[in-house]
PATOR-593159 format. One record per residue (C-alpha): residue in three letters; chain; x, y, z. Coordinates in Angstrom, 3 decimals. Layout:
PATOR-593159
NODE  aa ch       xx       yy       zz
NODE ALA  A        X        Y        Z
...
END
This chain:
PATOR-593159
NODE  aa ch       xx       yy       zz
NODE MET  A  112.505  154.882   86.087
NODE LYS  A  113.962  152.828   83.688
NODE SER  A  111.907  151.864   80.330
NODE LYS  A  110.364  148.476   80.445
NODE TYR  A  110.585  148.742   76.304
NODE ILE  A  113.688  148.387   74.316
NODE LEU  A  113.891  149.401   70.353
NODE ILE  A  116.785  147.879   68.514
NODE LYS  A  116.770  150.119   65.712
NODE GLY  A  118.414  150.514   62.280
NODE GLY  A  120.181  146.958   62.115
NODE THR  A  120.247  144.151   59.487
NODE MET  A  118.227  141.225   60.880
NODE VAL  A  119.221  137.729   60.380
NODE SER  A  117.188  135.149   61.483
NODE PHE  A  115.586  131.349   60.621
NODE ASN  A  111.750  131.869   60.899
NODE ASN  A  110.013  128.747   59.892
NODE ASP  A  113.011  127.186   58.836
NODE GLN  A  113.757  130.003   56.048
NODE LEU  A  116.483  132.438   55.887
NODE VAL  A  115.201  136.064   57.048
NODE GLN  A  117.515  139.257   56.521
NODE GLY  A  117.095  142.799   56.115
NODE GLU  A  116.817  145.721   57.619
NODE PHE  A  114.299  145.544   60.474
NODE ASP  A  113.684  147.259   63.847
NODE ILE  A  112.968  145.239   66.833
NODE LEU  A  110.777  146.359   69.777
NODE ILE  A  111.067  144.659   73.072
NODE LYS  A  108.681  145.057   76.063
NODE ASN  A  109.922  143.225   79.358
NODE ASP  A  110.925  140.041   78.310
NODE ARG  A  109.834  139.408   74.633
NODE ILE  A  109.883  140.792   71.347
NODE LEU  A  106.591  143.111   70.580
NODE GLU  A  106.872  144.229   66.953
NODE ILE  A  109.362  143.416   64.236
NODE ASN  A  109.012  146.054   61.501
NODE LYS  A  110.443  148.682   59.140
NODE CYS  A  110.993  152.032   60.892
NODE ILE  A  109.115  151.702   64.055
NODE VAL  A  107.989  154.580   65.470
NODE PRO  A  107.393  153.810   69.374
NODE SER  A  104.321  155.552   70.980
NODE VAL  A  105.946  155.062   74.264
NODE GLU  A  109.261  155.849   76.138
NODE CYS  A  112.171  153.287   74.791
NODE ASN  A  115.732  152.816   75.548
NODE ILE  A  116.766  152.944   72.003
NODE ILE  A  119.910  150.604   70.656
NODE ASP  A  121.435  152.085   67.810
NODE ALA  A  122.099  149.043   65.464
NODE HIS  A  123.228  150.805   62.354
NODE ARG  A  125.815  148.823   59.888
NODE LYS  A  125.402  146.275   63.169
NODE ILE  A  123.925  142.484   62.282
NODE VAL  A  121.003  141.539   64.626
NODE LEU  A  120.295  137.897   65.313
NODE PRO  A  119.277  135.192   68.200
NODE GLY  A  121.788  134.520   70.734
NODE PHE  A  123.734  131.269   70.058
NODE VAL  A  122.596  128.089   71.856
NODE ASP  A  125.233  126.036   73.087
NODE THR  A  124.051  122.409   73.535
NODE HIS  A  126.713  120.801   75.283
NODE ARG  A  129.170  122.115   77.936
NODE HIS  A  130.850  121.114   81.254
NODE LEU  A  130.906  124.686   82.605
NODE TRP  A  132.721  123.483   85.964
NODE GLU  A  135.849  122.959   83.712
NODE SER  A  136.388  126.565   82.820
NODE PRO  A  138.899  127.723   85.192
NODE PHE  A  141.607  124.930   83.843
NODE LYS  A  141.997  126.266   80.239
NODE GLY  A  144.796  124.936   78.229
NODE MET  A  145.194  122.096   81.006
NODE ALA  A  143.416  119.556   78.738
NODE SER  A  144.596  120.871   75.078
NODE ASN  A  146.918  117.622   74.299
NODE TRP  A  145.188  115.177   76.094
NODE THR  A  143.209  112.708   74.297
NODE LEU  A  139.746  111.170   75.232
NODE MET  A  141.158  108.818   77.620
NODE GLU  A  143.555  111.092   79.453
NODE TYR  A  140.777  113.888   79.783
NODE LEU  A  138.649  111.145   81.549
NODE ASN  A  141.905  109.950   83.730
NODE ASN  A  142.964  113.444   84.541
NODE MET  A  140.103  115.893   84.672
NODE LEU  A  137.148  113.450   85.927
NODE GLY  A  139.584  111.256   87.795
NODE GLU  A  142.407  113.760   89.225
NODE ILE  A  140.670  117.594   89.411
NODE ALA  A  137.138  116.772   90.318
NODE PRO  A  137.250  115.064   93.668
NODE THR  A  139.349  117.864   94.913
NODE LEU  A  137.004  120.928   93.929
NODE SER  A  134.947  122.660   96.895
NODE ALA  A  131.432  123.773   96.042
NODE GLU  A  132.945  127.538   96.291
NODE ASP  A  135.147  126.310   93.110
NODE VAL  A  132.179  125.093   91.446
NODE TYR  A  130.217  128.324   92.053
NODE ILE  A  132.948  130.301   90.604
NODE ALA  A  133.661  128.013   87.948
NODE ASN  A  130.030  127.697   86.503
NODE LEU  A  129.346  131.497   87.016
NODE LEU  A  132.915  132.356   85.154
NODE GLY  A  132.106  129.809   82.779
NODE ALA  A  128.471  131.172   81.915
NODE ILE  A  129.805  134.673   81.460
NODE GLU  A  132.455  133.637   79.208
NODE ALA  A  129.411  132.049   77.098
NODE ILE  A  127.570  135.564   77.345
NODE ASN  A  130.807  137.603   76.157
NODE SER  A  130.880  135.379   73.048
NODE GLY  A  127.122  135.692   72.101
NODE ILE  A  125.858  132.606   73.700
NODE THR  A  122.806  133.358   75.648
NODE THR  A  121.604  129.679   76.255
NODE VAL  A  123.653  126.622   77.445
NODE PHE  A  123.230  122.995   78.124
NODE ASP  A  125.155  122.602   81.132
NODE TRP  A  126.507  119.115   81.621
NODE SER  A  127.442  118.780   85.447
NODE HIS  A  129.278  116.157   86.757
NODE ILE  A  130.486  117.716   89.405
NODE MET  A  127.667  116.885   92.012
NODE ASN  A  130.104  115.569   94.757
NODE THR  A  127.811  116.991   97.285
NODE PRO  A  124.406  119.064   97.904
NODE GLU  A  126.338  121.856   98.550
NODE HIS  A  128.128  121.149   94.998
NODE THR  A  124.863  121.022   93.334
NODE GLU  A  123.509  123.990   94.829
NODE ALA  A  126.385  125.791   93.907
NODE ALA  A  126.407  125.253   90.224
NODE ILE  A  122.369  126.028   90.142
NODE LYS  A  123.323  129.440   91.869
NODE GLY  A  126.484  130.180   89.639
NODE LEU  A  123.990  129.936   86.387
NODE LYS  A  121.269  131.759   87.878
NODE ASP  A  123.631  134.468   89.231
NODE SER  A  125.161  134.774   85.671
NODE LYS  A  121.594  135.368   83.856
NODE ILE  A  122.277  133.222   81.327
NODE ARG  A  119.297  130.755   79.949
NODE ALA  A  120.491  127.535   80.778
NODE LYS  A  119.537  123.759   81.059
NODE PHE  A  121.226  122.448   84.332
NODE GLY  A  122.315  118.584   83.178
NODE TYR  A  121.962  117.140   86.588
NODE GLY  A  124.821  114.703   86.510
NODE THR  A  126.656  112.063   88.839
NODE PRO  A  129.304  112.857   91.514
NODE GLY  A  132.626  113.780   90.335
NODE THR  A  134.175  111.633   93.293
NODE SER  A  135.463  108.771   91.632
NODE VAL  A  135.866  108.366   87.566
NODE TRP  A  136.632  104.428   88.173
NODE GLU  A  133.128  104.010   90.187
NODE TRP  A  131.003  106.243   87.683
NODE PHE  A  132.533  106.138   84.129
NODE TYR  A  133.898  103.145   83.746
NODE GLU  A  131.466  100.081   82.829
NODE SER  A  129.352  101.815   86.084
NODE GLN  A  126.705   99.683   87.814
NODE LEU  A  126.039  102.507   89.740
NODE ARG  A  122.623  104.270   89.122
NODE HIS  A  121.993  108.244   89.003
NODE PRO  A  121.117  109.898   92.277
NODE LEU  A  117.678  109.543   93.442
NODE LYS  A  118.184  113.090   94.886
NODE ALA  A  117.366  114.158   91.481
NODE LYS  A  113.706  114.225   92.542
NODE ASP  A  114.104  116.419   95.477
NODE LEU  A  116.069  118.840   93.141
NODE ARG  A  113.012  118.738   90.824
NODE LYS  A  110.659  119.521   93.048
NODE ASN  A  112.638  121.922   95.020
NODE HIS  A  114.516  124.287   92.646
NODE PHE  A  112.668  123.558   89.298
NODE ASN  A  108.681  123.771   89.752
NODE SER  A  108.292  126.436   87.165
NODE SER  A  109.247  126.359   83.603
NODE ASN  A  109.346  129.946   83.127
NODE ASN  A  112.565  130.256   84.890
NODE LEU  A  115.402  131.062   82.774
NODE VAL  A  117.543  127.857   84.430
NODE THR  A  115.506  124.912   83.896
NODE MET  A  116.673  121.107   84.725
NODE ALA  A  117.736  117.987   82.497
NODE LEU  A  119.270  114.928   83.162
NODE ALA  A  122.994  113.929   82.183
NODE ILE  A  123.376  110.169   82.442
NODE ARG  A  126.515  108.146   81.566
NODE GLY  A  124.631  105.832   79.107
NODE PRO  A  125.445  102.451   77.770
NODE GLU  A  129.277  103.339   76.923
NODE TYR  A  129.980  104.311   80.621
NODE SER  A  127.308  102.110   82.499
NODE SER  A  125.562   99.239   82.517
NODE MET  A  122.437   98.750   80.873
NODE GLU  A  120.714   98.027   83.852
NODE ALA  A  122.096  101.439   85.344
NODE THR  A  120.939  103.055   82.235
NODE LYS  A  117.760  102.002   81.749
NODE HIS  A  117.343  103.220   85.509
NODE ASP  A  118.248  106.348   84.378
NODE ILE  A  116.290  107.143   81.211
NODE LEU  A  113.468  105.994   83.060
NODE LEU  A  114.008  108.435   85.984
NODE GLY  A  114.091  111.093   83.677
NODE ARG  A  111.018  110.291   82.347
NODE GLU  A  109.369  109.923   85.653
NODE LEU  A  110.497  113.501   86.210
NODE ASP  A  109.742  114.766   82.719
NODE LEU  A  113.119  115.700   81.814
NODE GLN  A  115.246  116.027   78.865
NODE ILE  A  117.991  113.142   79.233
NODE SER  A  121.401  113.833   77.525
NODE MET  A  124.207  111.228   77.521
NODE HIS  A  127.561  110.721   75.705
NODE ILE  A  127.403  108.312   72.880
NODE GLY  A  129.459  107.195   69.937
NODE GLY  A  133.057  108.297   71.307
NODE GLY  A  135.899  106.826   69.544
NODE THR  A  136.262  103.164   69.738
NODE PHE  A  133.318  103.206   72.479
NODE GLY  A  130.746  103.077   69.732
NODE PRO  A  131.302  100.170   67.954
NODE LYS  A  132.092   98.259   71.123
NODE TYR  A  129.496   98.966   73.348
NODE ASN  A  126.739   99.552   70.089
NODE GLY  A  124.791  101.745   72.534
NODE ILE  A  122.187  102.868   70.316
NODE LYS  A  121.221   99.445   68.961
NODE LYS  A  120.947   98.491   72.976
NODE LEU  A  118.748  101.016   73.658
NODE TYR  A  116.506  100.537   70.802
NODE ALA  A  116.504   96.538   72.024
NODE GLU  A  115.108   98.203   75.397
NODE ASN  A  112.616  100.526   73.581
NODE LEU  A  114.186  103.361   75.294
NODE LEU  A  114.782  105.386   72.307
NODE GLY  A  112.555  108.660   72.188
NODE ASN  A  112.408  112.642   71.507
NODE ASP  A  113.424  113.105   75.014
NODE LEU  A  116.938  111.727   74.429
NODE ASN  A  119.719  113.888   73.750
NODE PHE  A  123.435  112.179   72.338
NODE ALA  A  126.529  114.180   72.557
NODE HIS  A  128.782  113.606   69.846
NODE ALA  A  127.696  110.428   68.166
NODE ASN  A  131.244  110.317   66.103
NODE THR  A  131.519  106.145   65.669
NODE ILE  A  127.547  105.189   65.322
NODE SER  A  126.577  103.084   62.527
NODE LYS  A  124.358  104.347   59.748
NODE ASN  A  121.211  102.468   60.862
NODE ASP  A  121.669  104.050   64.460
NODE PHE  A  121.308  107.507   62.647
NODE LYS  A  118.127  106.150   61.062
NODE LEU  A  116.726  104.913   64.213
NODE LEU  A  117.773  108.523   65.995
NODE ALA  A  115.890  110.212   63.180
NODE ASP  A  112.690  107.559   63.578
NODE HIS  A  112.735  108.446   67.162
NODE GLY  A  113.011  112.442   67.267
NODE SER  A  116.034  112.123   69.027
NODE SER  A  118.678  114.975   68.975
NODE ILE  A  122.624  115.008   68.540
NODE SER  A  124.926  117.761   69.651
NODE VAL  A  127.957  118.004   67.542
NODE THR  A  131.208  119.369   69.402
NODE PRO  A  133.872  119.701   66.553
NODE GLU  A  137.040  120.976   68.110
NODE VAL  A  136.992  118.657   70.826
NODE GLU  A  135.946  115.375   68.999
NODE LEU  A  138.705  116.163   66.479
NODE GLN  A  141.333  116.611   69.299
NODE MET  A  140.486  113.707   71.300
NODE GLY  A  139.970  111.177   69.030
NODE LEU  A  136.040  110.750   68.657
NODE GLY  A  135.762  110.470   65.332
NODE LEU  A  135.056  112.966   62.301
NODE PRO  A  132.162  115.260   63.476
NODE VAL  A  128.738  113.982   62.194
NODE THR  A  127.338  117.383   60.831
NODE GLY  A  126.341  115.989   57.574
NODE LYS  A  125.197  112.729   58.576
NODE ALA  A  123.102  114.592   61.005
NODE LEU  A  121.620  116.855   58.564
NODE LYS  A  121.039  114.255   55.845
NODE PHE  A  119.436  111.767   58.078
NODE GLY  A  117.071  114.895   59.015
NODE ILE  A  117.922  114.817   62.719
NODE PRO  A  117.712  118.031   65.167
NODE VAL  A  121.249  118.723   65.607
NODE GLY  A  123.074  121.558   67.234
NODE LEU  A  126.563  122.796   68.204
NODE GLY  A  128.280  122.487   71.508
NODE VAL  A  131.495  123.756   72.946
NODE ASP  A  131.958  120.635   75.283
NODE VAL  A  135.232  121.454   77.213
NODE VAL  A  137.061  124.939   77.141
NODE CYS  A  139.743  123.081   79.547
NODE ALA  A  141.059  121.911   76.083
NODE THR  A  139.505  124.046   73.093
NODE SER  A  137.670  127.322   72.452
NODE GLY  A  134.627  128.336   74.249
NODE SER  A  133.642  130.520   71.199
NODE MET  A  130.605  129.289   69.072
NODE PHE  A  131.906  131.481   66.169
NODE ASP  A  135.126  128.733   66.234
NODE GLN  A  132.670  125.902   66.688
NODE MET  A  130.597  127.046   63.841
NODE LYS  A  133.680  127.775   61.739
NODE ALA  A  135.240  124.099   62.667
NODE ALA  A  132.133  122.051   61.967
NODE LEU  A  131.958  123.705   58.526
NODE GLN  A  135.072  123.345   57.230
NODE THR  A  135.612  119.737   58.639
NODE GLU  A  132.633  118.580   56.931
NODE ARG  A  133.502  120.169   53.652
NODE ALA  A  136.737  118.517   54.065
NODE ILE  A  135.183  115.179   54.737
NODE GLN  A  132.885  115.353   51.292
NODE ASN  A  135.769  116.780   49.313
NODE GLU  A  138.368  113.632   50.750
NODE PHE  A  135.563  111.264   49.633
NODE LEU  A  135.258  112.913   46.017
NODE TYR  A  139.232  112.910   46.013
NODE GLN  A  139.393  109.157   46.858
NODE LYS  A  137.176  108.932   43.397
NODE SER  A  139.673  110.973   41.445
NODE GLN  A  136.477  113.415   41.510
NODE MET  A  136.812  117.422   42.245
NODE PRO  A  134.106  118.792   44.028
NODE GLU  A  131.437  120.678   41.650
NODE THR  A  129.802  122.290   44.717
NODE LEU  A  130.274  122.362   48.369
NODE ALA  A  128.310  120.223   50.230
NODE VAL  A  127.079  121.713   53.623
NODE LYS  A  126.806  125.638   53.175
NODE ASP  A  127.477  128.484   56.063
NODE MET  A  123.749  128.862   56.276
NODE GLU  A  123.306  125.627   57.561
NODE VAL  A  125.718  126.061   60.454
NODE LEU  A  124.477  129.226   61.509
NODE LYS  A  121.185  127.523   61.300
NODE MET  A  122.579  124.967   63.829
NODE ALA  A  124.181  127.314   66.236
NODE THR  A  120.822  129.282   66.541
NODE ILE  A  117.479  127.633   66.092
NODE GLY  A  118.621  124.453   65.419
NODE GLY  A  120.053  124.507   69.219
NODE ALA  A  116.988  125.730   70.510
NODE LYS  A  115.171  122.695   69.059
NODE VAL  A  117.746  120.334   70.139
NODE LEU  A  116.970  121.572   73.880
NODE GLY  A  113.065  121.780   73.288
NODE LEU  A  112.977  125.763   73.705
NODE ASP  A  112.277  126.406   70.244
NODE ASP  A  108.778  127.824   71.105
NODE LYS  A  110.626  130.434   72.959
NODE ILE  A  114.185  131.345   71.640
NODE GLY  A  116.145  130.479   68.596
NODE SER  A  114.585  132.903   66.503
NODE LEU  A  113.706  136.596   66.098
NODE GLU  A  109.745  136.438   66.214
NODE VAL  A  107.030  138.284   67.603
NODE GLY  A  106.091  136.739   71.215
NODE LYS  A  109.455  134.888   71.410
NODE GLN  A  111.774  135.911   74.291
NODE ALA  A  114.046  138.427   73.602
NODE ASP  A  117.376  136.496   73.406
NODE ILE  A  119.165  138.714   71.112
NODE ILE  A  122.971  139.392   70.498
NODE ILE  A  124.053  142.373   67.987
NODE ILE  A  127.231  141.975   66.227
NODE SER  A  129.491  144.852   64.993
NODE PRO  A  131.543  144.072   62.130
NODE ASN  A  133.696  147.199   62.253
NODE THR  A  137.288  145.437   62.621
NODE ILE  A  139.946  145.182   59.601
NODE SER  A  139.118  141.157   59.542
NODE THR  A  135.379  141.445   58.776
NODE LEU  A  134.790  144.718   56.703
NODE PRO  A  134.357  145.081   54.073
NODE PHE  A  131.759  141.947   53.755
NODE GLU  A  129.176  140.816   51.035
NODE ASN  A  127.164  138.097   52.690
NODE HIS  A  126.224  138.832   56.456
NODE VAL  A  125.946  134.692   57.207
NODE SER  A  129.565  134.034   56.057
NODE MET  A  130.662  136.962   57.961
NODE LEU  A  129.203  135.381   61.140
NODE VAL  A  129.900  131.863   60.739
NODE LEU  A  133.682  132.223   58.895
NODE TYR  A  135.017  135.608   59.684
NODE ALA  A  133.424  137.140   63.062
NODE LYS  A  134.944  136.759   66.743
NODE ASP  A  133.845  137.086   70.485
NODE HIS  A  135.681  140.559   70.171
NODE ASP  A  132.657  141.325   67.334
NODE VAL  A  129.757  140.443   69.732
NODE ASP  A  128.773  144.500   70.572
NODE THR  A  125.197  143.587   72.584
NODE VAL  A  124.021  140.505   74.322
NODE MET  A  120.559  140.365   75.650
NODE VAL  A  118.655  137.605   77.826
NODE ALA  A  114.973  137.913   77.953
NODE GLY  A  115.272  141.882   77.750
NODE ASN  A  118.320  141.810   79.870
NODE ILE  A  121.132  143.406   78.813
NODE LEU  A  124.452  141.957   79.847
NODE LYS  A  126.756  142.940   77.347
NODE LYS  A  126.950  146.705   75.919
NODE ASP  A  128.792  148.296   73.521
NODE GLY  A  131.243  145.608   73.607
NODE LYS  A  131.621  145.189   77.402
NODE LEU  A  130.215  142.939   80.031
NODE VAL  A  127.426  144.400   82.100
NODE ARG  A  128.568  143.714   85.669
NODE GLU  A  131.933  144.738   88.158
NODE ASP  A  132.640  141.556   89.658
NODE ILE  A  134.929  140.099   86.801
NODE GLY  A  138.279  140.650   88.460
NODE GLY  A  137.463  139.049   91.518
NODE LEU  A  135.842  135.784   89.736
NODE LEU  A  139.301  135.291   87.607
NODE LYS  A  141.299  136.323   91.125
NODE GLY  A  139.253  132.774   92.510
NODE ALA  A  139.897  130.896   88.912
NODE HIS  A  143.689  131.637   89.159
NODE GLU  A  143.669  130.511   93.211
NODE MET  A  141.618  127.520   92.221
NODE LYS  A  143.983  126.347   89.581
NODE GLU  A  147.301  127.424   91.095
NODE ARG  A  145.846  125.176   94.427
NODE PHE  A  145.522  122.216   92.456
NODE VAL  A  148.856  122.459   90.289
NODE ALA  A  150.530  122.871   93.610
NODE ASN  A  149.047  119.955   95.355
NODE ARG  A  149.767  117.603   92.153
END
């Protein structure tokens, strides 16, 4: 009989507990889905599945606060696209052609990709709700992956012109039935959120309706804001404030081109920001706002966004966020003919964004994001035994600046081991990849 206890032994724990960095050699005892004990040299009194973490780093699973999982099979297709090309091609051409089965494969494969890179929680911003069957397929893909997720129920992907260009259409009221029938327990790994267009993609009347719908259903509400010239053109934060709609249940992806006063409004109302540095730099959304969000004390997490254009790895997002913010600050000093005496943002702050910061953004910090007794056992183990990571002095800098997906040795979600000894614990990867290839080839053939 399989033991319900797991003991992670001999590893170096790195976690932000009560906003303070805690690191050192600790054993971690897990019972079922929760952390039961953290201590030095635990001698269990019960039978345990022992994981040897000697010379390895043990930390909370990464939290991806913004990703469109259904786009996972189209890697490289958007690698040279701007935001407008992405909207016209991915949402305008590809989304309407996908079947419900395609969405299932895409969501499942995308979630598995996230797990492989150490991401244990993802906000799936799903704007491919073409039919009820598409919605069911997206949810099933998440559940079958065994990842922890917030399913951001979005709009149909049938017409980008109707849904994303100053749209007058309101968010589908099917959200009410979905909430009732699929998400009536907060204990499930997959919970519900609302992914709305917001004032840069829909009218204020539609935006107000959508936010009030989310609040009626007691859901977190996420929208894109400040994307390139859309930010100053539509003044979305200012309009939301004027309508008394800002609140701590609102999450904003990007926020690259919002104003200083907008940041203050978000801070005052407890709203959060998801920074997706790689895609923002590529597609012309503006410079990532990592430093600004931290300066104003806004809850901020990192997201991958679209793997059809950029990396699906949180390691890459951490490094991009950190070095871009340093470049911004250093350039500011250079323009004043000054050299930096210290770096404005430290690697520790970015690692925090990828763990407990992301958990706070998603309102899950009471369950995940740090390694503490009583919290869910969402844990990853990094084995820095490659020539690119050894020898290392600083555990935090190794995680942020050196580690890659292949260094992820173990991934655990709610005590369930999904990756072990560097390999995913499932046997259907080949079939899923075959389905993804066929999906992409079918679309290319029909263009």
